[in-house]
N, C-alpha and C positions, 0 to 999 in steps of 0.2 A: 337742634335739640336731639340729644342722644335717645335712641329707640328704647334703651333699657329704662331710662327715666320715664318715658311715656307709658311703658308697660307697667311700671310701678305705680304711677298715678292712677291708671285705670283699675289696677288691682286694689289700690287703696280705696277708691270710690265704691268698688263692689263689696268690700267687707261689710259696711253698715247696711247696704241694700240686702244682702243675703241674710244678715242677722235680723233685720226687721221682718223679712219674709218668713224666716223660721219662727220668730216670735208670734206672728199672726197665725201660722199653721198650728203652733202649739196651743194657742188660745182656742182655736177651733176644735182641737182635739179635747181640751178640757171641757168645753161646752157639750160636745157629743157624749163624752163619758159621764159627765154630771147628769145629763138628761136620763141616763139609764141606771144610775146608782141611787140607793136610798140616801136621804139627806145627811145622815151621820157619817157616811163613807165618801161624800163628795169632796172634791179637791177645791180648796180656796185659790183664788187667782194670784195671791201674793205669797211671798216667802218660799221661793223655789230653791231646792238643793238637789244633789245627785240622787239620793235614795227616793225622794219624792218624784223626781222626773222618771226614774226607772220604773217606779210603781205605776205612774201614769201610762207609760208605754206598754207595760204588761197588761193593765186593765183595758187599754184600747185594743190591743191585739186579742184579748180574750172576748171582748164584747163585739168587736168588728173584725173577724178573722180575714175578711177580704178587703178591709179598709186600706186606704193608701196614705193617710196622713202621717202615720208613723214613719214610713219610708221617705215621704216628702221632707219631713223634719230632719231626718238623718242626712239626706242628700244636701239639703240647704246648709246645714251646719258644716258638712264636709267641704262644700264649695267655699264657705266663708273662711275656714281655716286654710284651704288651698290658696285662696287669694291673699290671705295674710302672709303665708310663707313666700308666695311669689313677690309680694311687695317688699318683704324683708330681703329677699335675694336681689331684687333689682336695685335696691338702695345700698347694696354692699354690706349688709349685715353679716353675711357668711364669709366675707373676704373675697378678694378678687384674684 
């Protein structure tokens, strides 16, 4: 079996794993932020889009200046996309 194929399969398996971990960390971030915000300003768990996510990160950094969840989410999302690109490269998406 070609080593490039094995690397691609491992990277393909890591994409949903990192995605799930980033979703769990984001959910923890929502719970922490919602516990400190008034009810009318709290974030609902469903219906996420970019401006809402950016506002969540902004609120989290404001309420928890030394918190690590925001950085953890960014690192996990970065790893997820890195694995996706590695998988695409290994399967020849970018040409050989």
